[in-house]
Structure formats: C-alpha cells, structure tokens
Gaussian input, Z-matrix of N, CA and C with variables (Angstrom, degrees):
# hf/3-21g

backbone

0 1
 N
 C     1     B1
 C     2     B2     1     A1
 N     3     B3     2     A2     1     D1
 C     4     B4     3     A3     2     D2
 C     5     B5     4     A4     3     D3
 N     6     B6     5     A5     4     D4
 C     7     B7     6     A6     5     D5
 C     8     B8     7     A7     6     D6
 N     9     B9     8     A8     7     D7
 C    10    B10     9     A9     8     D8
 C    11    B11    10    A10     9     D9
 N    12    B12    11    A11    10    D10
 C    13    B13    12    A12    11    D11
 C    14    B14    13    A13    12    D12
 N    15    B15    14    A14    13    D13
 C    16    B16    15    A15    14    D14
 C    17    B17    16    A16    15    D15
 N    18    B18    17    A17    16    D16
 C    19    B19    18    A18    17    D17
 C    20    B20    19    A19    18    D18
 N    21    B21    20    A20    19    D19
 C    22    B22    21    A21    20    D20
 C    23    B23    22    A22    21    D21
 N    24    B24    23    A23    22    D22
 C    25    B25    24    A24    23    D23
 C    26    B26    25    A25    24    D24
 N    27    B27    26    A26    25    D25
 C    28    B28    27    A27    26    D26
 C    29    B29    28    A28    27    D27
 N    30    B30    29    A29    28    D28
 C    31    B31    30    A30    29    D29
 C    32    B32    31    A31    30    D30
 N    33    B33    32    A32    31    D31
 C    34    B34    33    A33    32    D32
 C    35    B35    34    A34    33    D33
 N    36    B36    35    A35    34    D34
 C    37    B37    36    A36    35    D35
 C    38    B38    37    A37    36    D36
 N    39    B39    38    A38    37    D37
 C    40    B40    39    A39    38    D38
 C    41    B41    40    A40    39    D39
 N    42    B42    41    A41    40    D40
 C    43    B43    42    A42    41    D41
 C    44    B44    43    A43    42    D42
 N    45    B45    44    A44    43    D43
 C    46    B46    45    A45    44    D44
 C    47    B47    46    A46    45    D45
 N    48    B48    47    A47    46    D46
 C    49    B49    48    A48    47    D47
 C    50    B50    49    A49    48    D48
 N    51    B51    50    A50    49    D49
 C    52    B52    51    A51    50    D50
 C    53    B53    52    A52    51    D51
 N    54    B54    53    A53    52    D52
 C    55    B55    54    A54    53    D53
 C    56    B56    55    A55    54    D54
 N    57    B57    56    A56    55    D55
 C    58    B58    57    A57    56    D56
 C    59    B59    58    A58    57    D57
 N    60    B60    59    A59    58    D58
 C    61    B61    60    A60    59    D59
 C    62    B62    61    A61    60    D60
 N    63    B63    62    A62    61    D61
 C    64    B64    63    A63    62    D62
 C    65    B65    64    A64    63    D63
 N    66    B66    65    A65    64    D64
 C    67    B67    66    A66    65    D65
 C    68    B68    67    A67    66    D66
 N    69    B69    68    A68    67    D67
 C    70    B70    69    A69    68    D68
 C    71    B71    70    A70    69    D69
 N    72    B72    71    A71    70    D70
 C    73    B73    72    A72    71    D71
 C    74    B74    73    A73    72    D72
 N    75    B75    74    A74    73    D73
 C    76    B76    75    A75    74    D74
 C    77    B77    76    A76    75    D75
 N    78    B78    77    A77    76    D76
 C    79    B79    78    A78    77    D77
 C    80    B80    79    A79    78    D78
 N    81    B81    80    A80    79    D79
 C    82    B82    81    A81    80    D80
 C    83    B83    82    A82    81    D81
 N    84    B84    83    A83    82    D82
 C    85    B85    84    A84    83    D83
 C    86    B86    85    A85    84    D84
 N    87    B87    86    A86    85    D85
 C    88    B88    87    A87    86    D86
 C    89    B89    88    A88    87    D87
 N    90    B90    89    A89    88    D88
 C    91    B91    90    A90    89    D89
 C    92    B92    91    A91    90    D90
 N    93    B93    92    A92    91    D91
 C    94    B94    93    A93    92    D92
 C    95    B95    94    A94    93    D93
 N    96    B96    95    A95    94    D94
 C    97    B97    96    A96    95    D95
 C    98    B98    97    A97    96    D96
 N    99    B99    98    A98    97    D97
 C   100   B100    99    A99    98    D98
 C   101   B101   100   A100    99    D99
 N   102   B102   101   A101   100   D100
 C   103   B103   102   A102   101   D101
 C   104   B104   103   A103   102   D102
 N   105   B105   104   A104   103   D103
 C   106   B106   105   A105   104   D104
 C   107   B107   106   A106   105   D105
 N   108   B108   107   A107   106   D106
 C   109   B109   108   A108   107   D107
 C   110   B110   109   A109   108   D108
 N   111   B111   110   A110   109   D109
 C   112   B112   111   A111   110   D110
 C   113   B113   112   A112   111   D111
 N   114   B114   113   A113   112   D112
 C   115   B115   114   A114   113   D113
 C   116   B116   115   A115   114   D114
 N   117   B117   116   A116   115   D115
 C   118   B118   117   A117   116   D116
 C   119   B119   118   A118   117   D117
 N   120   B120   119   A119   118   D118
 C   121   B121   120   A120   119   D119
 C   122   B122   121   A121   120   D120
 N   123   B123   122   A122   121   D121
 C   124   B124   123   A123   122   D122
 C   125   B125   124   A124   123   D123
 N   126   B126   125   A125   124   D124
 C   127   B127   126   A126   125   D125
 C   128   B128   127   A127   126   D126
 N   129   B129   128   A128   127   D127
 C   130   B130   129   A129   128   D128
 C   131   B131   130   A130   129   D129
 N   132   B132   131   A131   130   D130
 C   133   B133   132   A132   131   D131
 C   134   B134   133   A133   132   D132
 N   135   B135   134   A134   133   D133
 C   136   B136   135   A135   134   D134
 C   137   B137   136   A136   135   D135
 N   138   B138   137   A137   136   D136
 C   139   B139   138   A138   137   D137
 C   140   B140   139   A139   138   D138
 N   141   B141   140   A140   139   D139
 C   142   B142   141   A141   140   D140
 C   143   B143   142   A142   141   D141
 N   144   B144   143   A143   142   D142
 C   145   B145   144   A144   143   D143
 C   146   B146   145   A145   144   D144
 N   147   B147   146   A146   145   D145
 C   148   B148   147   A147   146   D146
 C   149   B149   148   A148   147   D147
 N   150   B150   149   A149   148   D148
 C   151   B151   150   A150   149   D149
 C   152   B152   151   A151   150   D150
 N   153   B153   152   A152   151   D151
 C   154   B154   153   A153   152   D152
 C   155   B155   154   A154   153   D153
 N   156   B156   155   A155   154   D154
 C   157   B157   156   A156   155   D155
 C   158   B158   157   A157   156   D156
 N   159   B159   158   A158   157   D157
 C   160   B160   159   A159   158   D158
 C   161   B161   160   A160   159   D159
 N   162   B162   161   A161   160   D160
 C   163   B163   162   A162   161   D161
 C   164   B164   163   A163   162   D162
 N   165   B165   164   A164   163   D163
 C   166   B166   165   A165   164   D164
 C   167   B167   166   A166   165   D165
 N   168   B168   167   A167   166   D166
 C   169   B169   168   A168   167   D167
 C   170   B170   169   A169   168   D168
 N   171   B171   170   A170   169   D169
 C   172   B172   171   A171   170   D170
 C   173   B173   172   A172   171   D171
 N   174   B174   173   A173   172   D172
 C   175   B175   174   A174   173   D173
 C   176   B176   175   A175   174   D174
 N   177   B177   176   A176   175   D175
 C   178   B178   177   A177   176   D176
 C   179   B179   178   A178   177   D177
 N   180   B180   179   A179   178   D178
 C   181   B181   180   A180   179   D179
 C   182   B182   181   A181   180   D180
 N   183   B183   182   A182   181   D181
 C   184   B184   183   A183   182   D182
 C   185   B185   184   A184   183   D183
 N   186   B186   185   A185   184   D184
 C   187   B187   186   A186   185   D185
 C   188   B188   187   A187   186   D186
 N   189   B189   188   A188   187   D187
 C   190   B190   189   A189   188   D188
 C   191   B191   190   A190   189   D189
 N   192   B192   191   A191   190   D190
 C   193   B193   192   A192   191   D191
 C   194   B194   193   A193   192   D192
 N   195   B195   194   A194   193   D193
 C   196   B196   195   A195   194   D194
 C   197   B197   196   A196   195   D195
 N   198   B198   197   A197   196   D196
 C   199   B199   198   A198   197   D197
 C   200   B200   199   A199   198   D198
 N   201   B201   200   A200   199   D199
 C   202   B202   201   A201   200   D200
 C   203   B203   202   A202   201   D201
 N   204   B204   203   A203   202   D202
 C   205   B205   204   A204   203   D203
 C   206   B206   205   A205   204   D204
 N   207   B207   206   A206   205   D205
 C   208   B208   207   A207   206   D206
 C   209   B209   208   A208   207   D207
 N   210   B210   209   A209   208   D208
 C   211   B211   210   A210   209   D209
 C   212   B212   211   A211   210   D210
 N   213   B213   212   A212   211   D211
 C   214   B214   213   A213   212   D212
 C   215   B215   214   A214   213   D213
 N   216   B216   215   A215   214   D214
 C   217   B217   216   A216   215   D215
 C   218   B218   217   A217   216   D216
 N   219   B219   218   A218   217   D217
 C   220   B220   219   A219   218   D218
 C   221   B221   220   A220   219   D219
 N   222   B222   221   A221   220   D220
 C   223   B223   222   A222   221   D221
 C   224   B224   223   A223   222   D222
 N   225   B225   224   A224   223   D223
 C   226   B226   225   A225   224   D224
 C   227   B227   226   A226   225   D225
 N   228   B228   227   A227   226   D226
 C   229   B229   228   A228   227   D227
 C   230   B230   229   A229   228   D228
 N   231   B231   230   A230   229   D229
 C   232   B232   231   A231   230   D230
 C   233   B233   232   A232   231   D231
 N   234   B234   233   A233   232   D232
 C   235   B235   234   A234   233   D233
 C   236   B236   235   A235   234   D234
 N   237   B237   236   A236   235   D235
 C   238   B238   237   A237   236   D236
 C   239   B239   238   A238   237   D237
 N   240   B240   239   A239   238   D238
 C   241   B241   240   A240   239   D239
 C   242   B242   241   A241   240   D240
 N   243   B243   242   A242   241   D241
 C   244   B244   243   A243   242   D242
 C   245   B245   244   A244   243   D243
 N   246   B246   245   A245   244   D244
 C   247   B247   246   A246   245   D245
 C   248   B248   247   A247   246   D246
 N   249   B249   248   A248   247   D247
 C   250   B250   249   A249   248   D248
 C   251   B251   250   A250   249   D249
 N   252   B252   251   A251   250   D250
 C   253   B253   252   A252   251   D251
 C   254   B254   253   A253   252   D252
 N   255   B255   254   A254   253   D253
 C   256   B256   255   A255   254   D254
 C   257   B257   256   A256   255   D255
 N   258   B258   257   A257   256   D256
 C   259   B259   258   A258   257   D257
 C   260   B260   259   A259   258   D258
 N   261   B261   260   A260   259   D259
 C   262   B262   261   A261   260   D260
 C   263   B263   262   A262   261   D261
 N   264   B264   263   A263   262   D262
 C   265   B265   264   A264   263   D263
 C   266   B266   265   A265   264   D264
 N   267   B267   266   A266   265   D265
 C   268   B268   267   A267   266   D266
 C   269   B269   268   A268   267   D267
 N   270   B270   269   A269   268   D268
 C   271   B271   270   A270   269   D269
 C   272   B272   271   A271   270   D270
 N   273   B273   272   A272   271   D271
 C   274   B274   273   A273   272   D272
 C   275   B275   274   A274   273   D273
 N   276   B276   275   A275   274   D274
 C   277   B277   276   A276   275   D275
 C   278   B278   277   A277   276   D276
 N   279   B279   278   A278   277   D277
 C   280   B280   279   A279   278   D278
 C   281   B281   280   A280   279   D279

   B1=1.4534
   B2=1.5238
   B3=1.3204
   B4=1.4615
   B5=1.5228
   B6=1.3054
   B7=1.4606
   B8=1.5277
   B9=1.3272
   B10=1.4629
   B11=1.5187
   B12=1.3313
   B13=1.4577
   B14=1.5170
   B15=1.2987
   B16=1.4597
   B17=1.5262
   B18=1.3049
   B19=1.4545
   B20=1.5215
   B21=1.3057
   B22=1.4602
   B23=1.5226
   B24=1.3091
   B25=1.4562
   B26=1.5151
   B27=1.3204
   B28=1.4554
   B29=1.5323
   B30=1.3294
   B31=1.4541
   B32=1.5234
   B33=1.3177
   B34=1.4545
   B35=1.5241
   B36=1.3217
   B37=1.4607
   B38=1.5227
   B39=1.3219
   B40=1.4648
   B41=1.5264
   B42=1.2915
   B43=1.4575
   B44=1.5293
   B45=1.3181
   B46=1.4665
   B47=1.5235
   B48=1.3090
   B49=1.4599
   B50=1.5244
   B51=1.3265
   B52=1.4679
   B53=1.5244
   B54=1.3215
   B55=1.4651
   B56=1.5268
   B57=1.3169
   B58=1.4619
   B59=1.5313
   B60=1.3060
   B61=1.4658
   B62=1.5249
   B63=1.3229
   B64=1.4593
   B65=1.5232
   B66=1.3309
   B67=1.4650
   B68=1.5277
   B69=1.3195
   B70=1.4568
   B71=1.5212
   B72=1.3216
   B73=1.4643
   B74=1.5288
   B75=1.3263
   B76=1.4708
   B77=1.5261
   B78=1.3158
   B79=1.4649
   B80=1.5303
   B81=1.3284
   B82=1.4620
   B83=1.5261
   B84=1.3209
   B85=1.4676
   B86=1.5309
   B87=1.3152
   B88=1.4652
   B89=1.5244
   B90=1.3265
   B91=1.4563
   B92=1.5402
   B93=1.3179
   B94=1.4680
   B95=1.5305
   B96=1.3256
   B97=1.4674
   B98=1.5254
   B99=1.3148
   B100=1.4719
   B101=1.5315
   B102=1.3445
   B103=1.4574
   B104=1.5290
   B105=1.3228
   B106=1.4554
   B107=1.5250
   B108=1.3251
   B109=1.4621
   B110=1.5242
   B111=1.3237
   B112=1.4677
   B113=1.5286
   B114=1.3087
   B115=1.4657
   B116=1.5249
   B117=1.3263
   B118=1.4568
   B119=1.5283
   B120=1.3230
   B121=1.4646
   B122=1.5296
   B123=1.3201
   B124=1.4623
   B125=1.5183
   B126=1.3193
   B127=1.4691
   B128=1.5319
   B129=1.3269
   B130=1.4695
   B131=1.5087
   B132=1.3438
   B133=1.4623
   B134=1.5214
   B135=1.3409
   B136=1.4729
   B137=1.5213
   B138=1.3218
   B139=1.4739
   B140=1.5156
   B141=1.3315
   B142=1.4639
   B143=1.5220
   B144=1.3285
   B145=1.4735
   B146=1.5211
   B147=1.3175
   B148=1.4715
   B149=1.5201
   B150=1.3326
   B151=1.4638
   B152=1.5231
   B153=1.3258
   B154=1.4691
   B155=1.5289
   B156=1.3183
   B157=1.4659
   B158=1.5227
   B159=1.3396
   B160=1.4676
   B161=1.5174
   B162=1.3156
   B163=1.4622
   B164=1.5204
   B165=1.3081
   B166=1.4554
   B167=1.5143
   B168=1.3124
   B169=1.4614
   B170=1.5205
   B171=1.3350
   B172=1.4625
   B173=1.5265
   B174=1.3318
   B175=1.4683
   B176=1.5276
   B177=1.3354
   B178=1.4669
   B179=1.5258
   B180=1.3102
   B181=1.4661
   B182=1.5194
   B183=1.3374
   B184=1.4656
   B185=1.5250
   B186=1.3219
   B187=1.4585
   B188=1.5300
   B189=1.3378
   B190=1.4619
   B191=1.5229
   B192=1.2942
   B193=1.4644
   B194=1.5280
   B195=1.3248
   B196=1.4582
   B197=1.5221
   B198=1.3143
   B199=1.4673
   B200=1.5295
   B201=1.3206
   B202=1.4537
   B203=1.5179
   B204=1.3208
   B205=1.4599
   B206=1.5267
   B207=1.3171
   B208=1.4610
   B209=1.5213
   B210=1.3250
   B211=1.4551
   B212=1.5190
   B213=1.3267
   B214=1.4642
   B215=1.5167
   B216=1.3139
   B217=1.4581
   B218=1.5244
   B219=1.3162
   B220=1.4675
   B221=1.5268
   B222=1.3231
   B223=1.4691
   B224=1.5246
   B225=1.3341
   B226=1.4592
   B227=1.5233
   B228=1.3160
   B229=1.4677
   B230=1.5249
   B231=1.3368
   B232=1.4654
   B233=1.5284
   B234=1.3222
   B235=1.4640
   B236=1.5278
   B237=1.3282
   B238=1.4670
   B239=1.5240
   B240=1.3201
   B241=1.4683
   B242=1.5234
   B243=1.3362
   B244=1.4652
   B245=1.5203
   B246=1.3277
   B247=1.4661
   B248=1.5205
   B249=1.3075
   B250=1.4652
   B251=1.5214
   B252=1.3269
   B253=1.4698
   B254=1.5185
   B255=1.3045
   B256=1.4652
   B257=1.5289
   B258=1.3364
   B259=1.4642
   B260=1.5210
   B261=1.3106
   B262=1.4629
   B263=1.5102
   B264=1.2988
   B265=1.4636
   B266=1.5192
   B267=1.3244
   B268=1.4664
   B269=1.5114
   B270=1.3277
   B271=1.4619
   B272=1.5154
   B273=1.3509
   B274=1.4547
   B275=1.5224
   B276=1.3487
   B277=1.4548
   B278=1.5195
   B279=1.3392
   B280=1.4698
   B281=1.5046
   A1=110.85
   A2=117.28
   A3=119.09
   A4=111.51
   A5=117.89
   A6=120.71
   A7=109.29
   A8=117.34
   A9=122.10
   A10=111.71
   A11=115.27
   A12=119.96
   A13=108.59
   A14=117.41
   A15=121.73
   A16=111.48
   A17=115.93
   A18=122.99
   A19=107.62
   A20=116.75
   A21=120.38
   A22=109.86
   A23=115.68
   A24=120.06
   A25=109.90
   A26=115.33
   A27=120.20
   A28=111.03
   A29=116.79
   A30=120.96
   A31=110.05
   A32=115.69
   A33=121.48
   A34=111.80
   A35=114.60
   A36=120.33
   A37=110.31
   A38=115.92
   A39=120.39
   A40=110.46
   A41=116.22
   A42=122.20
   A43=110.14
   A44=115.65
   A45=120.68
   A46=110.63
   A47=117.74
   A48=120.97
   A49=110.54
   A50=117.18
   A51=120.89
   A52=110.14
   A53=117.08
   A54=120.27
   A55=110.50
   A56=116.01
   A57=120.56
   A58=110.60
   A59=116.89
   A60=120.84
   A61=110.45
   A62=116.96
   A63=120.20
   A64=111.96
   A65=117.58
   A66=120.48
   A67=110.68
   A68=116.80
   A69=120.51
   A70=110.04
   A71=116.77
   A72=120.66
   A73=110.64
   A74=116.95
   A75=120.88
   A76=110.31
   A77=116.61
   A78=120.18
   A79=110.65
   A80=117.20
   A81=120.87
   A82=110.68
   A83=116.94
   A84=121.90
   A85=110.57
   A86=117.09
   A87=120.54
   A88=111.79
   A89=117.86
   A90=120.40
   A91=110.08
   A92=116.50
   A93=119.91
   A94=110.48
   A95=116.18
   A96=119.50
   A97=111.55
   A98=117.00
   A99=121.89
   A100=112.20
   A101=115.55
   A102=122.50
   A103=113.07
   A104=116.11
   A105=121.93
   A106=109.59
   A107=116.41
   A108=123.55
   A109=108.02
   A110=116.15
   A111=120.36
   A112=111.23
   A113=116.01
   A114=120.47
   A115=110.61
   A116=117.00
   A117=121.05
   A118=110.97
   A119=116.13
   A120=120.80
   A121=110.43
   A122=116.75
   A123=121.66
   A124=111.05
   A125=116.86
   A126=120.32
   A127=109.78
   A128=116.57
   A129=120.13
   A130=112.42
   A131=116.99
   A132=120.47
   A133=111.20
   A134=117.02
   A135=120.05
   A136=110.97
   A137=116.38
   A138=119.93
   A139=110.76
   A140=115.91
   A141=119.90
   A142=110.83
   A143=116.99
   A144=120.48
   A145=110.80
   A146=115.93
   A147=118.96
   A148=111.45
   A149=117.16
   A150=120.06
   A151=111.56
   A152=117.29
   A153=120.22
   A154=111.02
   A155=116.26
   A156=119.50
   A157=111.38
   A158=117.53
   A159=120.26
   A160=112.20
   A161=116.53
   A162=120.62
   A163=114.22
   A164=117.60
   A165=120.50
   A166=112.90
   A167=115.02
   A168=121.52
   A169=112.86
   A170=117.09
   A171=119.74
   A172=111.62
   A173=117.16
   A174=119.28
   A175=111.18
   A176=116.79
   A177=120.04
   A178=110.23
   A179=116.86
   A180=120.44
   A181=110.83
   A182=116.68
   A183=120.22
   A184=110.55
   A185=117.24
   A186=121.35
   A187=112.57
   A188=117.39
   A189=120.12
   A190=108.96
   A191=116.08
   A192=120.91
   A193=110.68
   A194=116.57
   A195=121.44
   A196=112.89
   A197=117.59
   A198=122.09
   A199=109.56
   A200=115.03
   A201=121.68
   A202=113.33
   A203=116.56
   A204=119.48
   A205=111.79
   A206=117.75
   A207=121.25
   A208=112.03
   A209=117.30
   A210=120.45
   A211=114.47
   A212=118.86
   A213=121.53
   A214=110.72
   A215=115.05
   A216=118.40
   A217=110.91
   A218=117.52
   A219=121.65
   A220=113.71
   A221=118.42
   A222=120.35
   A223=110.71
   A224=117.02
   A225=120.02
   A226=110.53
   A227=117.73
   A228=120.80
   A229=110.87
   A230=116.46
   A231=120.59
   A232=111.12
   A233=116.43
   A234=120.62
   A235=110.68
   A236=117.12
   A237=119.86
   A238=110.50
   A239=117.24
   A240=120.26
   A241=112.66
   A242=117.54
   A243=120.99
   A244=114.81
   A245=117.48
   A246=119.99
   A247=113.89
   A248=117.19
   A249=119.66
   A250=110.54
   A251=117.46
   A252=120.82
   A253=110.78
   A254=117.00
   A255=121.55
   A256=111.99
   A257=117.63
   A258=121.87
   A259=113.85
   A260=117.78
   A261=120.55
   A262=108.72
   A263=114.05
   A264=118.63
   A265=107.11
   A266=117.28
   A267=120.30
   A268=111.54
   A269=115.92
   A270=121.29
   A271=111.74
   A272=117.43
   A273=119.55
   A274=111.51
   A275=116.71
   A276=120.58
   A277=112.80
   A278=116.17
   A279=119.35
   A280=111.54
   D1=-20.29
   D2=-179.53
   D3=-65.58
   D4=-18.62
   D5=175.08
   D6=-65.48
   D7=-38.33
   D8=179.63
   D9=-79.14
   D10=-42.18
   D11=-175.05
   D12=-151.05
   D13=129.73
   D14=-178.31
   D15=-85.85
   D16=42.12
   D17=178.36
   D18=-106.77
   D19=137.18
   D20=177.34
   D21=-57.86
   D22=134.12
   D23=-176.55
   D24=-152.91
   D25=154.83
   D26=175.92
   D27=-101.41
   D28=16.31
   D29=179.55
   D30=-70.18
   D31=143.99
   D32=-174.73
   D33=-91.53
   D34=171.64
   D35=174.40
   D36=-63.12
   D37=-32.69
   D38=179.06
   D39=-61.70
   D40=-39.61
   D41=178.10
   D42=-62.59
   D43=-46.39
   D44=179.26
   D45=-63.62
   D46=-41.25
   D47=179.98
   D48=-65.85
   D49=-32.98
   D50=176.35
   D51=-60.12
   D52=-43.41
   D53=175.64
   D54=-58.66
   D55=-43.85
   D56=-179.19
   D57=-60.24
   D58=-46.56
   D59=179.32
   D60=-62.66
   D61=-45.13
   D62=179.25
   D63=-63.34
   D64=-37.69
   D65=175.50
   D66=-62.94
   D67=-39.69
   D68=177.54
   D69=-62.92
   D70=-44.14
   D71=177.42
   D72=-62.85
   D73=-42.03
   D74=179.13
   D75=-62.42
   D76=-40.20
   D77=178.93
   D78=-63.39
   D79=-45.79
   D80=177.64
   D81=-60.63
   D82=-42.17
   D83=178.73
   D84=-59.63
   D85=-47.20
   D86=-178.87
   D87=-69.01
   D88=-33.50
   D89=176.18
   D90=-67.03
   D91=-36.90
   D92=176.06
   D93=-65.85
   D94=-42.93
   D95=177.59
   D96=-58.23
   D97=-35.66
   D98=-178.62
   D99=-85.50
   D100=1.93
   D101=179.97
   D102=64.74
   D103=30.96
   D104=174.84
   D105=-88.07
   D106=-29.65
   D107=178.89
   D108=-98.99
   D109=131.58
   D110=179.82
   D111=-70.77
   D112=164.03
   D113=177.76
   D114=-59.97
   D115=-40.51
   D116=-179.83
   D117=-64.12
   D118=-44.70
   D119=177.64
   D120=-63.41
   D121=-40.39
   D122=179.85
   D123=-63.61
   D124=-37.38
   D125=177.25
   D126=-59.21
   D127=-40.90
   D128=176.47
   D129=-63.36
   D130=-42.51
   D131=177.49
   D132=-62.68
   D133=-42.78
   D134=178.54
   D135=-59.62
   D136=-44.37
   D137=178.35
   D138=-59.57
   D139=-45.35
   D140=-179.15
   D141=-61.93
   D142=-46.07
   D143=-179.89
   D144=-61.70
   D145=-48.03
   D146=-179.01
   D147=-62.13
   D148=-41.54
   D149=177.55
   D150=-61.52
   D151=-42.26
   D152=178.79
   D153=-62.10
   D154=-41.52
   D155=-179.20
   D156=-73.82
   D157=-30.48
   D158=178.88
   D159=-78.71
   D160=-44.51
   D161=-168.23
   D162=-102.91
   D163=-21.32
   D164=-176.04
   D165=-105.20
   D166=-171.20
   D167=-178.81
   D168=-93.38
   D169=1.05
   D170=-174.85
   D171=-60.77
   D172=-33.01
   D173=178.87
   D174=-65.37
   D175=-34.86
   D176=176.86
   D177=-63.24
   D178=-42.81
   D179=178.37
   D180=-67.67
   D181=-41.27
   D182=-179.92
   D183=-59.35
   D184=-40.60
   D185=-176.95
   D186=-84.21
   D187=-9.06
   D188=177.41
   D189=-82.98
   D190=-170.49
   D191=-177.79
   D192=-86.98
   D193=76.19
   D194=179.57
   D195=-85.71
   D196=-3.10
   D197=-174.06
   D198=53.22
   D199=53.10
   D200=-174.33
   D201=-55.75
   D202=-34.87
   D203=-177.65
   D204=-63.26
   D205=-20.45
   D206=177.93
   D207=-83.25
   D208=-22.71
   D209=-169.55
   D210=-115.35
   D211=-28.96
   D212=-174.80
   D213=-128.64
   D214=147.55
   D215=179.75
   D216=-75.75
   D217=156.68
   D218=-176.37
   D219=-58.77
   D220=-34.16
   D221=-179.51
   D222=-63.82
   D223=-41.74
   D224=178.68
   D225=-68.65
   D226=-42.27
   D227=176.91
   D228=-57.55
   D229=-46.11
   D230=178.92
   D231=-61.80
   D232=-42.17
   D233=178.32
   D234=-59.18
   D235=-49.99
   D236=-179.34
   D237=-61.93
   D238=-46.92
   D239=-177.92
   D240=-64.69
   D241=-40.50
   D242=-173.37
   D243=-93.10
   D244=-30.51
   D245=-175.98
   D246=-105.42
   D247=-25.25
   D248=-177.63
   D249=-105.65
   D250=-61.58
   D251=-176.17
   D252=-61.59
   D253=-48.11
   D254=-176.63
   D255=-65.91
   D256=-27.99
   D257=-176.04
   D258=-101.25
   D259=10.66
   D260=176.65
   D261=-121.65
   D262=147.42
   D263=175.36
   D264=-128.85
   D265=121.07
   D266=-178.07
   D267=-54.30
   D268=132.41
   D269=-178.14
   D270=-63.28
   D271=-26.57
   D272=179.78
   D273=-64.20
   D274=-29.63
   D275=-176.51
   D276=-86.48
   D277=-7.84
   D278=-177.14
   D279=-79.97

C-alpha cells in the first residue's frame, strides 16, 4: 500500500491487489465505453467480473470502506453497483 500512499497502514497485500483488479476492471469498462473493446470481448469481461464478485472476496472489499470516491469515477462505481453487484448472488448464500 505504500506505493499508493506513504502513510503507515495495516492494510494487507490482498487489499492492494483488490485495487489492482478493480483498476483493471475499470480500464476494461472504459475501453468498452469508448468502443475499443468488442461486444464479444466485453461479454468475457462481464463474466470475469461477475465470477469474481460471486466467488471471490472482491465483493467484501467493494462493500467495505475502500474510499471509492478517491479511486474510481462515479460511472464505474454505478456500473459495478447496478450491473455487477445487483446482478450477482454469492454462491455461498444459495
């Protein structure tokens, strides 16, 4: 986390990697918005994002205090909240 901020913190490498994954997802989202990513490629990205939110811990981090407004633009936040989080149901709860 010191790469992002040189402030003492008890945040783990897992936390930092979550940011990295979310940045990758945000980049894919913005490339799709700009029509750089094809519909077929975007379908693959959607599957990957939904699987991560369903099967992994990324949803826990997303819903925790990540200070999203500091790191991600509102359009991406809305996309994740409305298209990914709302449309996935954790397999553990099924």
